[in-house]
C-alpha positions in Angstrom: 150.5 80.7 118.9 150.1 84.1 117.4 150.6 87.3 119.5 147.1 88.4 118.7 145.6 85.2 120.1 147.7 85.6 123.3 146.7 89.3 123.5 143.0 88.3 123.2 143.3 85.7 125.9 144.9 88.3 128.2 142.2 90.8 127.5 139.5 88.3 128.3 141.2 87.1 131.5 141.6 90.8 132.5 137.9 91.5 131.9 136.8 88.4 133.9 139.2 89.4 136.7 137.7 92.9 136.8 134.2 91.5 136.9 135.0 89.1 139.7 136.6 92.0 141.7 133.6 94.2 141.1 131.3 91.4 142.4 133.5 90.8 145.5 133.6 94.6 146.2 129.8 94.7 145.9 129.5 91.9 148.4 128.0 89.5 145.8 129.4 85.9 145.9 129.7 84.9 142.2 128.7 81.4 143.0 125.3 82.6 144.3 124.3 85.2 141.8 123.7 82.9 138.9 126.3 84.6 136.6 129.2 82.3 137.2 129.9 80.1 134.1 131.6 76.8 134.1 135.2 76.8 133.0 134.9 73.5 131.2 132.5 72.2 128.6 129.3 70.6 130.0 128.6 67.2 128.7 124.8 67.2 128.0 122.9 64.1 129.2 119.6 64.9 127.4 117.0 67.4 126.5 116.1 68.4 130.0 119.7 68.8 131.0 120.3 71.0 128.0 117.2 73.1 128.8 118.5 73.5 132.4 121.9 74.7 131.2 120.2 77.2 128.7 117.9 78.4 131.5 120.8 78.9 133.9 123.1 80.9 131.7 122.6 84.0 129.7 124.7 82.8 126.7 125.3 79.1 125.9 127.3 77.7 123.0 126.3 74.2 122.1 128.7 72.0 120.3 127.1 69.1 118.5 129.9 66.6 117.9 130.8 63.0 117.2 133.9 61.1 118.5 134.7 59.9 115.0 134.5 63.3 113.4 137.9 64.8 112.4 136.7 68.5 112.2 135.1 68.0 115.7 138.5 66.9 117.1 140.2 69.9 115.5 137.6 72.2 117.1 137.8 70.6 120.6 140.8 72.8 121.9 138.9 76.0 120.8 135.7 74.8 122.5 137.7 74.1 125.7 139.4 77.5 125.7 136.1 79.3 125.0 134.6 77.6 128.1 137.6 78.6 130.2 138.0 82.2 128.8 134.6 83.6 127.9 131.4 84.5 129.7 129.4 81.9 127.8 128.6 78.4 129.2 129.8 75.8 126.7 127.8 72.6 126.2 128.7 69.5 124.2 126.1 67.1 122.7 127.3 63.7 121.4 125.2 63.3 118.4 125.6 59.5 118.5 124.4 59.2 122.1 121.7 61.8 121.8 120.4 61.5 118.2 116.9 62.9 118.9 118.3 66.0 120.7 120.8 66.5 117.8 117.9 66.5 115.4 116.0 69.0 117.5 119.1 71.2 117.5 119.2 71.0 113.6 122.6 69.1 113.7 122.4 67.4 110.3 126.2 67.3 110.1 129.0 67.6 112.6 130.2 69.8 114.0 127.2 72.0 114.3 127.3 74.9 116.8 124.2 76.5 118.2 124.4 79.7 120.2 121.7 80.5 122.7 121.1 83.9 124.2 118.5 84.6 126.8 117.1 81.1 126.4 116.6 81.3 122.6 118.7 79.9 119.8 120.2 82.9 117.9 122.9 81.5 115.7 123.6 78.1 114.1 127.0 77.4 112.4 127.9 74.3 110.5 131.4 73.0 110.3 134.6 73.8 112.2 134.8 77.5 113.0 137.8 79.6 114.0 138.1 81.0 117.5 137.7 84.6 116.5 134.3 83.9 114.8 133.0 82.2 117.9 134.3 84.8 120.3 132.7 87.5 118.2 129.3 85.7 118.3 129.5 85.2 122.1 130.5 88.9 122.7 127.7 90.1 120.3 125.0 88.2 122.2 126.5 88.4 125.7 
């Protein structure tokens, strides 16, 4: 692992710690203010579930994947770390189990990543992406 990736993780963790501390000092329970994001990817169970996740979170990164997809498997550790270390909610859509939803998301190939900000799709990326690219998109729209 490169020093820059470790430095970036430390910076993100520190930012999240400061925000949590600020909320606690302000007397706001982070589990009640609607801003707490899950630290693991959310397995999407259908269109209404995806809509609820998008409605509940300011920024959502949706990973359209397939179990048989090599690039999807390569991307999985990045997706998991983004869920744990960024302010975005991360959702996963199995394109085989949810073909109609995958079509609605424009996933003609896998992996396809769709970034939602304020309830609207703002970015669509095809193929495996590096962590820095995805972090940059999340920060730009967050």
